[in-house]
N, C-alpha and C positions, 0 to 999 in steps of 0.2 A: 504494499500500499504506500502510495506517495504521501511523504509527510506533509505536503502542501494540499493534500486533497480536500481538506476542509476549510482551507483559507479562502479569502475573497478573491484572490488571483486565481486560484484553481477553479473556483466556481465560474468566474468570468471566462477562463479558458475553455471550460466545458460548455458554457452557454454559446460561446463563439463557434465551437466545433459542432454542436448540435444544430445551430442556425445555419451554419454553411452547409452542413450535410443535407438538411431539408431543402434548402434552396438549390443546391447542386442536383439534386434528385428531380426537383420539379422544373427547373428552368435551364439546367445544364450549366457547364462551367462558364462558357461565353456569355450566357444570359443572366449571370449572377454578378452583382457588383459588390464591392467592399462595403459601400454606403448600405445597401439592402441587408447584408450579413449583420452590420453593426446594429441596424435599427431593429431587426428580429431578435438579435441577442440582448437588446437593451443596454448596449455599451456604446461609447464614443468610437468614432472611426480610428483614432489614434490608439484606443485600446486594442483593437484588432492588430495594428501594426506593431504594438508593443509586444504582443504574444506571437505574432507571425510576421516575417519580413515583407511578405506580399501574398497575394491570392494564391500563387502557385505553391508557395511552401504550406499554406493552410490546406489546399487541396491534396498535396502529398502526404501531410500528416493523416489526414482522413483515409486516404487510399491505403497507406502503409498500416495504420492502425486495424483496418478491416482484414488486410491480408494475415496480419498477426493472429487476429481472432479465428479466421478460417484454418491457419495452420494449426492452432492449439486444438481446435475441433477435430481436424484430421488426424492429428497425432494421439488424441484421446480415443478417437474411434479405432484407429489401427491398434492400440494398446488393448482395448476391450475385445476386439475381434481376433487378435492374435491366436489365442488358445480356444476359440469357440468350437463347440461340438454341433451346434445348430446355428448356422450363419443366418438363415431366414429370420428366425426368432430375434436373434441378437441384433440384427440390422433395424428391427422395428423398435 
C-alpha cells in the first residue's frame, strides 16, 4: 500500500486518473482535453500537470496500470490452473 494513498495528493491523483480514464473511454485520446480532465476530476489544470507532465504521460500511466492488473490476473489464473484436475470447472 502506498503510504500516500490516504493523502490529499493521492486522492487528487486518483481523481485525475479516474476522470481521464472515463473521458478517454468515451471521447478517445484526441477528443479529450486536459481542461476536461481537470474539470471532471474537480481539480485545477495545474494540478493535473503537477501529477503528470502532459496528457501523454497520464494516458501511459493508465494503460500501463491496466496492463499490470491484467498481468496479475493472468498470473493468478495460471497459478490456480497449473495443478487443476478439472479445467472446465476451475475456469469458471
